[in-house]
N, C-alpha and C positions, 0 to 999 in steps of 0.2 A: 335232167334237162337244165336245172338251175346251175349245175357245175359248168355246163357248156358255155354259160355266159362269160366265164373267165377268159381273158385274153392270154395268148402265149408269152408275149414279151414280159420279162421279169418286172421291168419298171411299170408297165401298164397293169400287170396283176397287182403290184403293191398299191397303185392308185385305186384300182378296183376294190381292193381289200378295205382300204380307209373309207371309201364311199359306202360300202356295205356295212361296215362297223357303224358309221354314223346313221345309216338308215335303221339299223337294228336297235341302236340306242334311242333314236327318235321314236321308233315303234314302242319301245319300253316306256318312254316318258308318256306317250299318248295313253298307254294302257293303265297308267297309274293316275290319270286324272280322276277327280271326284267321281264316284259311281263306278269305278272300274272293278269293284268287288263283284258286280252283277254281270260282268262280261263272261262269256265262255272262254276263259283265259288260255287253256291248253290248246283248244281248237284254233283260236285266233293266232296263237304262237306258231303252230304248225303251218297255217296258211300264209303268214307274213314271212317266215323264215324256216323253211322245211329242213329237217336234220341234215341233208346233204350239203345245203348252202351254209348252215352253221359250222359244220365240220370244216368246210373249205376255208372259212375266214376265221376260225378259232373262237367263234361265239359260243356262249353257253346260255341256257335259259333256267332261271331259278323259278320254279313253279310257285313256291311259297311266297316269293316277293314279287311275282308277276313282271319279271324284268329280264330282258336280254342284257348280257354284258360281255365284255372282253376282259379276261383275267388281269390284263395290265391297266385296266381303265378304272376299276373300282376296288378299293381295299376289301380284302376278305377276312383279315384278322380283327377279331372283336374282343380278344382277351385283354383286360385293362392292363396286366403286367407287361404286355407287348406294346399296346397302343400308347400308353401314357409316359413311360420313362423320358423320352425326349422333350416332353412338353412343359416341365416344371418352370424353367426360368421365364417363359413367356405366357404362362397359363392366365395369369390375371388380366393382362392386356388383351389377349386373344379372346377370352370369354366375354369381355366387354364389347369388343368389336363384333364377334359373332352374333351376340344377342342384341346388337344395335343399342347398347347402353341400358337394356331393360333389366339385366340380371341383378343389379344392385337393388332394385325395387323389389324383385322377387325374393331376394335373400332377406330383405327386411320383413316382408310378409310371412315368410317361413319362421323367422324369429319371433314375430308377434303371435302366430299361431302356436309355436312351441310354449310360449308363456313362461319362461323360466323365472324363478324367484331368487333373490340374492343369496339365500342359503342352500340353493340346489347345486347338485353335481350332475352335469349333462355329458352325455357322449355324443360326439359328432362323427358319424360314420361316412366313409369316402370323403374325408376332410380335405384332401387335396393340399392346397397351400394355406388352408385355415381361414378362409373367407367367411364361412358360416360360423366357425368357432369364434372369430372376432366379433361377429354380430351379436352372438349369444352373450359374450362377455360383457356387453354394454349394460346388461341388466344387473350385473354384479355377481353372477353365478360362476362356479368354477367349471371348466370344460376340459375333457379329454378328447383330442382328435385322433382318429385312427384311420390309416390308409395303408395299402399294400405296396405302394410305389415310393421307394426311398427318395428319388429326386423330387418328388412333389413335396414331401415333408421337409426336405433340405431347403426348398424355396420358400417355406412358410416364414412369416414374420413372427418372431418370438415375442411374447409378452407375459407379464405376470398373470397367474390365474389360468393359463393354458398349457396343458402338456401334450406332447405328441408321441404316439405309439405306432409301431409297424405291425400290421396284422390284417387278417382277412375277415370280411364281414360274415362270411359263411361259418367261420370258427372263431368267435370272439375269445380273446384271452382273458375273460373277466368272469367272476362268479355270478350266480343268479341274483337278481334284484340289486345290483351293485350301483344303479344310477336312478336319479329321480325322473329323468327324461332322456329322450334321445332324437337327434336329428339326422337325416340322411339325404344326400343329394345326388341325383343321376346314377343310381346304383343298379336298379333291378333289370335294366337292359343287358347288363354284363354278367349276370349269374345264370347258372344252369336251371335253378329251381327257385323261382321268386317267392313261393309260399314258404318253403323251408327256410330260405334266408330271412323273411320277415319273422317267422317263429324265433329264429336264433337271436334277432335284434330284441324281440319282445322279452326274451329270456333274461336279459341283463337289466331290464327295467323293472322297478318295484311295482306291485299291483296298484292299479289306479294311476300310474305314471303315463305320460303322453309321449307317443311317437309322432314325429312330423316330417314329412318328406317333400322335397322339391324335385319335380321330374318334367321333362318335355312332354307335350301332348300333341294330338292332331286335331285341328279344328273340325267341327261337325258341319257347320253351315257352308254351303257350296261356295258362295263367292269368296269367303275368307280362306277356305281350303284350297282354292285355286291360287290365291296369292301365296299362301304358305307353301304350296307345292313349287311354285316358281322360285321362291327365295331358297328353299332347302336343296333344290336340285341345281340351281345355278348360282344363287347369290352366296350360299355358304362357302362353296369351294373358292369362289373369287375373293371373297373377304378373307378367308383363311390364307390365301396366297399372299396377301399383303403382310402377313406375319412371317411366314416361312413356308417352304415346300411341304413340310411335315403337317403344318396346320391346314394346307390345301387338301391333303389326304383325309384329315380328321373331318373337315367340313363336307367332303364328298361322302364320307362314311355315315355321318349322323342321320341323314334322311332315311337311309336304308335300315338303320338301327331303330329309329322311331317308328317307322312303318312296321317293322317286323314285330315289335313288342305290341303295338296297338292292334295289329291283326289277330294276335293270340290271346290277349289278356284284357280284361276290364279291371282297372286299378282297384276300385273299392271291392270288387269280389275277391281279388287276391288277398287284400287286407283282411277281409271277414273270414276267408278260408284259413288264414294264419291265426285265427282266434282273437283278433283285435277288434274291440267293440267301440260303439259310438263313433263310426267312421264317417268323416264328412270331407268335402273337397271345395277349395276355392279355385275357380277358373281364372287364369291369368291371361291378359293380353289377347282376347278374342279366341281363346281355346288353344294357344300355342304352348302353354305350360300350365302347371296345376300344383297347388300345394294340398296335400292330403294329410289328414291327422286323425288320431284315434287314441284309445286308451288300452292299457294292458288289463285284461280281465282279472278280477280278484280270484286267487287260487282257492279251490275247494278246501274246507276245513279238513285238516289232517293230511293234505297233499304235501308231497316232498319235491 
């Protein structure tokens, strides 16, 4: 019966299609308001847009994300080696715009929690253009930045005491206990196994050394979460579009990426499952980001 609503005229059908796409996306947005996790999502999805109507308009329903979407409207690629190569030249300007200027302060908090000493050697994972590496360098420590995207490293500002290496966080090209400490930024949402990746990061840090991470988060308080929801769904794509069409797509993708990770994982539990001890978290800007840190456990006597 729903398909019978379609008009025969091709132009009218195209208008109908766009209207129903907007209705579907509106329904998706409403379903992701704070508290949506308690809704009967699959039943509600079937009631709002039954399969016949979804098929007629090319809509899909992602049960995990509780979202209707059209394949052309929302980016589906999350692999960093695909997402990030075009972003290098504009990365620093865009990150400032998308975070409304807050990210510089977040990096400073990350560096303070990392607490490098002048004699230390630190590894900065997912270094991008080296923003965190440069912040760490202010302490006088030496830094190695690693990233898997050549264009990001190409856009990095070179300075004494910082070296850049191409490589994957899941398979670091360094021996065990090679570094005094490690920082990582916006990584775990892009890996298949966050616990295994954290274990690999901990492997290259000496026992007792500190791991420190900056990552986006989802606010818990309902009024704040409502504002966060509006900004991530509407503001991020619009602000990204001020930089380039590619950054518009990144802005549209980020909300889905953050939600997907927060739905599946509790960050401190992931860290403890990886064997990291003394795990603590600083909540930043009303819960929209967080700095998490902990220490590599001492290896048992006789362990190799």
